[in-house]
N, C-alpha and C positions, 0 to 999 in steps of 0.2 A: 798433121801438117808439118810439125817440127821434124819428124822423122824424114820426110821428103826433103826438107831444107838441109838436113845433115847429109843425106845422100848426095844432093846436088853440090854441096860444098866440097865433100871429099872427092867426087868424080869430076867436077867441072870448075871449081874455083880455087882449090888449095894449091900451094906451090908444088905439091907432089902428085897432082891429079893424073898424070900420065903413068904413074908408077903403081897404081892401086888396081886390084882385081877382086872380084867376088870370091869369097872363101868357099862357097858351095860349088862353084864352077871349077875351082882349082883342085879341091880335095874330095868332093862328094859327087862327082859326075853330074853336077847341076841339080841334084836332089835337094830340095829345100826342107828346112826344119822350122822351128819356132823363132828363128832369128835371121838377121841379115849380117853377115860377117865381112869385114874388110881386111885384106892382107896386102902387104907390099910385094911387088914383083921382085924386089931386091932381098926379101927375107922369106921366112917360111912360117911365121907366126901371125895370128890375127892381132891387130892393134886396136880394133874397135868392133863392137857388136851392138846392134839394136835388137833387143829381145823382148818377147812377150812372157818369157819364163819367170821374170821377176817384176811382174806388174807393169809392163811397158817401160823398159829401162834401157839406158844407153851405157854400155860398159866399155871402158878404155883399159886395154890390156898393156901394162908396162913391162911385165915379166916378173915372176916370182923370185928367181935366183938373184938378180941384180938390183931390183927396184922395189922390194917390199916396203922399206922405210920411206922412200920417196912417195910411193902410192899412199901411205897413211897421211903424210904431210899434205899432199895435193888433195886428198879426200876431205880433209879439214878445210882447205881453202875453198873447195867447191861447196861444201856444206854451209860455210859462212857466207859465201857469195849468194847462194840461193835461199838462205834463211831457213834451212831444214837440215836435220841430221839424218843422212840416208840410213845408217845402221838401225835407227829406231823404227824404220818403215818396212823392214825386211827381216822376217824371222829365220831366214836361211843364212847360214854362216857365210861371211864374205870370203872370197878367194884372195889370198895374199898376192900383192902385185897388181891388183885391179882397182879401178875407180868406178864408182857407180853414180849415175845421174838419173833421177826421175824426170822424164820429159815434161810432165805437167808442172814441174817447179821452174822450168826455164821460161823466162819472158821473151827472149829473143836469141837467136843463134850466136850472136856476137859475144854473149856471155861465156860461151864454152869453146869457141874456136881455138883459143890459145891452148886449151887442154887437149883438144884433138890433135893439134900440131905437135905438141910435146910428146903425146903418146906414140905418134908415128915415128918421131926421131928416136925416142928411147927404145922402141921395140926393134929398131935396126941394129942396136948395139948387140954384141955377142952375148948370147944367153949362157 
């Protein structure tokens, strides 16, 4: 249910709703994988992904080159907000410049919308 709410927020309610397109339609000829990726029409990189690869996880891509330290800071904020440390729940190494949110830890969409918006804005900055 939360995955659908995230999708609706990004495509129908966010301030950038008209600027977002599906990553797979843009880069993979519509061929789907284990994730739903969101990319800005103004940029060329994903800013968010809902994936089953990491036990149903929402990933916010800030960018490795410019935002690795910011991502670490924001990950701690998310972990504190949700009352769980993501890194302890995933044996796979985390990618620098990304934030990870387990959907089952989120009580309501409003807890994470500011992080989604921030990821969108940061991803548009030059990589």
